[in-house]
DSSP file (Angstrom, degrees, kcal/mol; ACC not computed):
  #  RESIDUE AA STRUCTURE BP1 BP2  ACC     N-H-->O    O-->H-N    N-H-->O    O-->H-N    TCO  KAPPA ALPHA  PHI   PSI    X-CA   Y-CA   Z-CA
    1    1 A M     >        0   0    0      0, 0.0     4,-1.5     0, 0.0     3,-0.2   0.000 360.0 360.0 360.0 -43.7   -6.4  -12.7  -68.0
    2    2 A A  H  >  +     0   0    0      1,-0.2     4,-2.1     2,-0.2     5,-0.2   0.876 360.0  55.7 -66.0 -35.7   -2.9  -13.3  -66.8
    3    3 A S  H  > S+     0   0    0      1,-0.2     4,-2.4     2,-0.2    -1,-0.2   0.845 103.9  54.6 -67.0 -32.0   -1.6  -13.8  -70.3
    4    4 A K  H  > S+     0   0    0     -3,-0.2     4,-2.3     2,-0.2    -1,-0.2   0.905 109.0  48.1 -65.5 -40.9   -2.9  -10.4  -71.3
    5    5 A G  H  X S+     0   0    0     -4,-1.5     4,-2.1     2,-0.2    -2,-0.2   0.884 112.0  49.1 -66.0 -39.9   -1.0   -8.8  -68.5
    6    6 A I  H  X S+     0   0    0     -4,-2.1     4,-2.4     2,-0.2    -2,-0.2   0.916 111.0  50.3 -66.0 -43.0    2.2  -10.7  -69.4
    7    7 A L  H  X S+     0   0    0     -4,-2.4     4,-2.4     1,-0.2    -2,-0.2   0.906 109.8  50.1 -61.5 -43.1    1.8   -9.6  -73.1
    8    8 A E  H  X S+     0   0    0     -4,-2.3     4,-2.4     1,-0.2    -1,-0.2   0.904 110.7  50.2 -62.1 -40.6    1.3   -6.0  -72.1
    9    9 A F  H  X S+     0   0    0     -4,-2.1     4,-2.7     2,-0.2    -2,-0.2   0.916 110.4  49.5 -64.0 -42.7    4.5   -6.2  -69.9
   10   10 A I  H  X S+     0   0    0     -4,-2.4     4,-2.4     2,-0.2    -2,-0.2   0.917 111.6  48.2 -62.7 -44.2    6.5   -7.7  -72.8
   11   11 A V  H  X S+     0   0    0     -4,-2.4     4,-2.2     2,-0.2    -1,-0.2   0.923 112.8  48.6 -63.0 -44.6    5.3   -5.0  -75.2
   12   12 A F  H  X S+     0   0    0     -4,-2.4     4,-2.4     1,-0.2    -2,-0.2   0.926 111.2  50.2 -60.0 -45.5    6.2   -2.3  -72.7
   13   13 A A  H  X S+     0   0    0     -4,-2.7     4,-2.6     1,-0.2    -2,-0.2   0.905 110.7  49.5 -62.1 -42.7    9.6   -3.8  -72.1
   14   14 A L  H  X S+     0   0    0     -4,-2.4     4,-2.3     2,-0.2    -1,-0.2   0.905 110.8  49.0 -64.3 -41.4   10.4   -4.0  -75.8
   15   15 A V  H  X S+     0   0    0     -4,-2.2     4,-2.2     2,-0.2    -2,-0.2   0.915 112.4  49.2 -64.2 -42.3    9.3   -0.4  -76.4
   16   16 A F  H  X S+     0   0    0     -4,-2.4     4,-2.4     2,-0.2     5,-0.2   0.922 111.1  49.0 -62.6 -45.6   11.5    0.7  -73.5
   17   17 A I  H  X S+     0   0    0     -4,-2.6     4,-2.5     1,-0.2    -2,-0.2   0.904 111.8  48.9 -62.8 -41.7   14.5   -1.2  -74.8
   18   18 A L  H  X S+     0   0    0     -4,-2.3     4,-2.0     2,-0.2    -1,-0.2   0.892 110.9  50.9 -64.8 -39.5   14.1    0.2  -78.3
   19   19 A F  H  X S+     0   0    0     -4,-2.2     4,-1.8     2,-0.2    -2,-0.2   0.929 113.1  44.3 -63.7 -45.8   13.9    3.7  -76.9
   20   20 A V  H  X S+     0   0    0     -4,-2.4     4,-2.4     1,-0.2    -2,-0.2   0.890 111.8  52.8 -68.9 -38.7   17.0    3.4  -74.8
   21   21 A A  H  X S+     0   0    0     -4,-2.5     4,-2.0     1,-0.2    -1,-0.2   0.881 107.7  52.2 -64.7 -36.1   18.9    1.7  -77.6
   22   22 A H  H  X S+     0   0    0     -4,-2.0     4,-2.1     2,-0.2    -1,-0.2   0.898 109.2  49.8 -64.6 -40.5   18.0    4.6  -79.9
   23   23 A Q  H  X S+     0   0    0     -4,-1.8     4,-2.3     2,-0.2    -2,-0.2   0.901 108.3  53.5 -64.9 -39.6   19.3    7.1  -77.3
   24   24 A K  H  X S+     0   0    0     -4,-2.4     4,-2.8     1,-0.2     5,-0.2   0.925 108.7  49.0 -60.1 -44.6   22.6    5.1  -77.0
   25   25 A I  H  X S+     0   0    0     -4,-2.0     4,-2.4     1,-0.2     5,-0.3   0.900 109.6  52.2 -62.7 -41.0   23.1    5.3  -80.8
   26   26 A R  H  X S+     0   0    0     -4,-2.1     4,-3.0     2,-0.2     5,-0.2   0.909 112.0  46.1 -62.3 -42.4   22.4    9.1  -80.7
   27   27 A I  H  X S+     0   0    0     -4,-2.3     4,-2.3     2,-0.2    -2,-0.2   0.937 112.7  49.1 -65.5 -46.8   25.1    9.5  -77.9
   28   28 A L  H  < S+     0   0    0     -4,-2.8    -2,-0.2     1,-0.2    -1,-0.2   0.882 119.8  38.2 -62.8 -37.2   27.6    7.4  -79.7
   29   29 A D  H >< S+     0   0    0     -4,-2.4     3,-0.7    -5,-0.2     4,-0.2   0.925 120.1  43.7 -77.5 -46.7   27.2    9.2  -83.0
   30   30 A G  H 3< S+     0   0    0     -4,-3.0    18,-0.3    -5,-0.3    15,-0.3   0.760 123.8  34.2 -73.0 -26.0   26.7   12.7  -81.7
   31   31 A C  T >X S+     0   0    0     -4,-2.3     4,-1.9    -5,-0.2     3,-0.8   0.166  78.5 121.7-114.9  16.8   29.6   12.6  -79.1
   32   32 A R  H <> S+     0   0    0     -3,-0.7     4,-1.2     1,-0.3     3,-0.2   0.874  75.9  47.9 -50.1 -47.7   32.0   10.4  -81.0
   33   33 A D  H 34 S+     0   0    0     -4,-0.2     9,-0.3     1,-0.2    -1,-0.3   0.818 113.9  47.7 -66.3 -30.3   34.8   12.9  -81.0
   34   34 A S  H <4 S+     0   0    0     -3,-0.8     8,-0.2     1,-0.2    -1,-0.2   0.760 119.6  34.3 -82.5 -25.7   34.5   13.7  -77.3
   35   35 A I  H  < S+     0   0    0     -4,-1.9    38,-3.2    -3,-0.2    42,-0.2   0.421  82.9 120.6-113.6   1.6   34.3   10.1  -76.0
   36   36 A R  B  <  -A   72   0A   0     -4,-1.2    36,-0.2    -5,-0.2    35,-0.1  -0.350  62.6-130.3 -69.6 151.3   36.6    8.1  -78.2
   37   37 A K  S    S+     0   0    0     34,-1.8     2,-0.1    33,-0.1    -1,-0.1   0.894  83.0  74.3 -68.5 -43.4   39.5    6.4  -76.6
   38   38 A R  S    S+     0   0    0     33,-0.2    -2,-0.1     2,-0.0    35,-0.1  -0.439  89.3  13.2 -77.7 145.2   42.3    7.5  -78.9
   39   39 A G  S    S-     0   0    0     -2,-0.1     3,-0.1     2,-0.0     2,-0.1  -0.048  95.9 -49.2  85.9 173.5   43.6   11.1  -78.8
   40   40 A R  S    S-     0   0    0      1,-0.1     2,-0.2     0, 0.0    -2,-0.0  -0.305  72.0 -77.6 -79.6 166.9   43.3   13.9  -76.4
   41   41 A Y        -     0   0    0     -2,-0.1     2,-0.5    -6,-0.1    -1,-0.1  -0.430  42.4-165.7 -68.3 134.2   40.0   15.1  -75.0
   42   42 A I        -     0   0    0     -9,-0.3     3,-0.1    -8,-0.2    -1,-0.0  -0.992  26.5-115.7-119.6 125.4   37.9   17.2  -77.2
   43   43 A G        -     0   0    0     -2,-0.5     2,-0.0     1,-0.1   -10,-0.0  -0.162  42.2 -87.6 -58.9 154.1   35.1   19.1  -75.6
   44   44 A P        -     0   0    0      0, 0.0    -1,-0.1     0, 0.0   -13,-0.1  -0.344  41.1-132.7 -65.6 140.6   31.6   18.2  -76.7
   45   45 A N     >  -     0   0    0    -15,-0.3     4,-2.5    -3,-0.1     5,-0.2  -0.272  33.8 -92.3 -82.5 178.1   30.2   20.1  -79.7
   46   46 A L  H  > S+     0   0    0      1,-0.2     4,-2.5     2,-0.2     5,-0.2   0.882 126.2  53.2 -61.5 -40.6   26.7   21.7  -79.8
   47   47 A D  H  > S+     0   0    0      1,-0.2     4,-2.4     2,-0.2    -1,-0.2   0.920 110.6  47.7 -60.8 -44.4   25.1   18.5  -81.2
   48   48 A C  H  > S+     0   0    0    -18,-0.3     4,-2.7     2,-0.2    -2,-0.2   0.926 111.2  50.2 -63.2 -46.0   26.6   16.4  -78.4
   49   49 A K  H  X S+     0   0    0     -4,-2.5     4,-2.2     1,-0.2    -2,-0.2   0.921 112.3  47.1 -59.1 -44.7   25.5   18.8  -75.7
   50   50 A N  H  X S+     0   0    0     -4,-2.5     4,-1.5     1,-0.2    -1,-0.2   0.900 111.9  50.5 -65.7 -40.2   21.9   18.9  -77.1
   51   51 A T  H  < S+     0   0    0     -4,-2.4    -2,-0.2    -5,-0.2    -1,-0.2   0.923 110.9  49.0 -63.6 -43.5   21.8   15.1  -77.3
   52   52 A C  H >< S+     0   0    0     -4,-2.7     3,-1.3     1,-0.2     5,-0.3   0.888 108.4  53.7 -63.6 -39.5   23.0   14.8  -73.7
   53   53 A R  H 3< S+     0   0    0     -4,-2.2    -1,-0.2     1,-0.3    -2,-0.2   0.843 113.4  42.8 -63.1 -32.8   20.5   17.2  -72.5
   54   54 A N  T 3< S+     0   0    0     -4,-1.5     2,-0.3    -3,-0.2    -1,-0.3   0.155 103.8  83.5-101.1  18.3   17.7   15.3  -74.1
   55   55 A T  S <  S-     0   0    0     -3,-1.3     2,-1.6    -5,-0.1   -35,-0.0  -0.921  79.9-122.5-125.5 146.3   18.9   11.8  -73.1
   56   56 A D     >  -     0   0    0     -2,-0.3     4,-2.1     1,-0.2     3,-0.5  -0.658  37.2-176.4 -82.0  83.1   18.5    9.7  -70.0
   57   57 A M  H  > S+     0   0    0     -2,-1.6     4,-3.0    -5,-0.3     5,-0.2   0.865  73.9  53.6 -59.6 -44.1   22.3    9.4  -69.6
   58   58 A P  H  > S+     0   0    0      0, 0.0     4,-1.4     0, 0.0    -1,-0.2   0.902 111.6  47.9 -58.6 -36.4   22.4    7.0  -66.5
   59   59 A C  H  > S+     0   0    0     -3,-0.5     4,-0.8     2,-0.2    -2,-0.2   0.921 112.9  47.4 -67.3 -43.4   20.1    4.6  -68.4
   60   60 A V  H >< S+     0   0    0     -4,-2.1     3,-0.9     1,-0.2     4,-0.4   0.908 109.4  54.0 -64.3 -42.5   22.3    4.8  -71.5
   61   61 A C  H >< S+     0   0    0     -4,-3.0     3,-0.7     1,-0.3    -1,-0.2   0.829 103.9  56.7 -63.7 -31.0   25.5    4.3  -69.5
   62   62 A R  H 3< S+     0   0    0     -4,-1.4    -1,-0.3    -5,-0.2    -2,-0.2   0.759 105.9  50.1 -71.9 -23.3   24.1    1.2  -68.0
   63   63 A I  T << S+     0   0    0     -3,-0.9    -1,-0.2    -4,-0.8    -2,-0.2   0.407  77.6 121.0 -99.4   4.4   23.4   -0.5  -71.4
   64   64 A L    <   -     0   0    0     -3,-0.7    -3,-0.0    -4,-0.4    -4,-0.0  -0.488  55.0-143.1 -66.5 137.0   26.9    0.1  -72.8
   65   65 A T     >  -     0   0    0     -2,-0.2     4,-2.0     1,-0.1     3,-0.2  -0.484  24.7-104.5 -97.2 165.9   28.4   -3.2  -73.8
   66   66 A P  H  > S+     0   0    0      0, 0.0     4,-0.7     0, 0.0    -1,-0.1   0.823 123.9  57.5 -57.8 -30.3   32.1   -4.4  -73.5
   67   67 A I  H >> S+     0   0    0      1,-0.2     3,-0.7     2,-0.2     4,-0.6   0.907 105.7  48.8 -67.5 -40.0   32.2   -3.9  -77.3
   68   68 A D  H >> S+     0   0    0      1,-0.2     4,-1.3    -3,-0.2     3,-1.1   0.893 104.9  60.0 -62.0 -39.3   31.2   -0.3  -76.9
   69   69 A E  H 3< S+     0   0    0     -4,-2.0    -1,-0.2     1,-0.3    -2,-0.2   0.682  90.1  71.2 -66.4 -18.0   33.9    0.1  -74.2
   70   70 A V  H << S+     0   0    0     -3,-0.7    -1,-0.3    -4,-0.7    -2,-0.2   0.881 113.9  24.4 -64.1 -37.3   36.6   -0.9  -76.7
   71   71 A S  H << S+     0   0    0     -3,-1.1   -34,-1.8    -4,-0.6     2,-0.4   0.536 111.7  78.5-106.4  -8.6   36.2    2.4  -78.5
   72   72 A I  B  < S-A   36   0A   0     -4,-1.3     2,-0.6   -36,-0.2   -36,-0.2  -0.872  74.4-131.6-107.8 133.8   34.8    4.6  -75.8
   73   73 A S     >  -     0   0    0    -38,-3.2     4,-2.5    -2,-0.4     5,-0.2  -0.707   7.9-155.3 -81.6 122.2   37.0    6.1  -73.0
   74   74 A A  H  > S+     0   0    0     -2,-0.6     4,-1.9     1,-0.2    -1,-0.2   0.895  95.3  53.4 -63.7 -38.5   35.4    5.5  -69.6
   75   75 A R  H  4 S+     0   0    0      1,-0.2     4,-0.5     2,-0.2    -1,-0.2   0.920 113.2  41.7 -62.9 -44.8   37.2    8.5  -68.2
   76   76 A K  H >4 S+     0   0    0      1,-0.2     3,-0.8     2,-0.2     4,-0.2   0.861 113.3  53.8 -70.6 -35.7   35.9   10.8  -70.9
   77   77 A R  H >X S+     0   0    0     -4,-2.5     3,-2.3     1,-0.2     4,-1.4   0.817  93.4  71.3 -69.5 -29.8   32.4    9.3  -70.7
   78   78 A L  T 3< S+     0   0    0     -4,-1.9    -1,-0.2     1,-0.3    -2,-0.2   0.776  85.4  68.0 -59.4 -25.0   32.2    9.9  -67.0
   79   79 A A  T <4 S+     0   0    0     -3,-0.8    -1,-0.3    -4,-0.5    -2,-0.2   0.761 109.7  35.6 -63.7 -22.2   31.8   13.6  -67.7
   80   80 A Y  T <4        0   0    0     -3,-2.3    -2,-0.2    -4,-0.2    -1,-0.2   0.699 360.0 360.0-103.2 -24.2   28.4   12.8  -69.2
   81   81 A C     <        0   0    0     -4,-1.4    -2,-0.1   -24,-0.1    -3,-0.1   0.468 360.0 360.0 -88.6 360.0   27.2   10.0  -67.0
């Protein structure tokens, strides 16, 4: 019985991680021009705005890695988080 509960938890955790990772990719792709480190700030385009509205931004911001931070401006990203 306990192993069934552990297995269910693992499956749920994997599905959740995949869902959040997909949202992260959508934000990084859809808002690339607005959050990149180089250059001046460019306001979000319609695709970026729609993606942000349909995304759990605090959750996505928590899973950004140091590698992501190399190309993403924290200052520009704060407008979305």
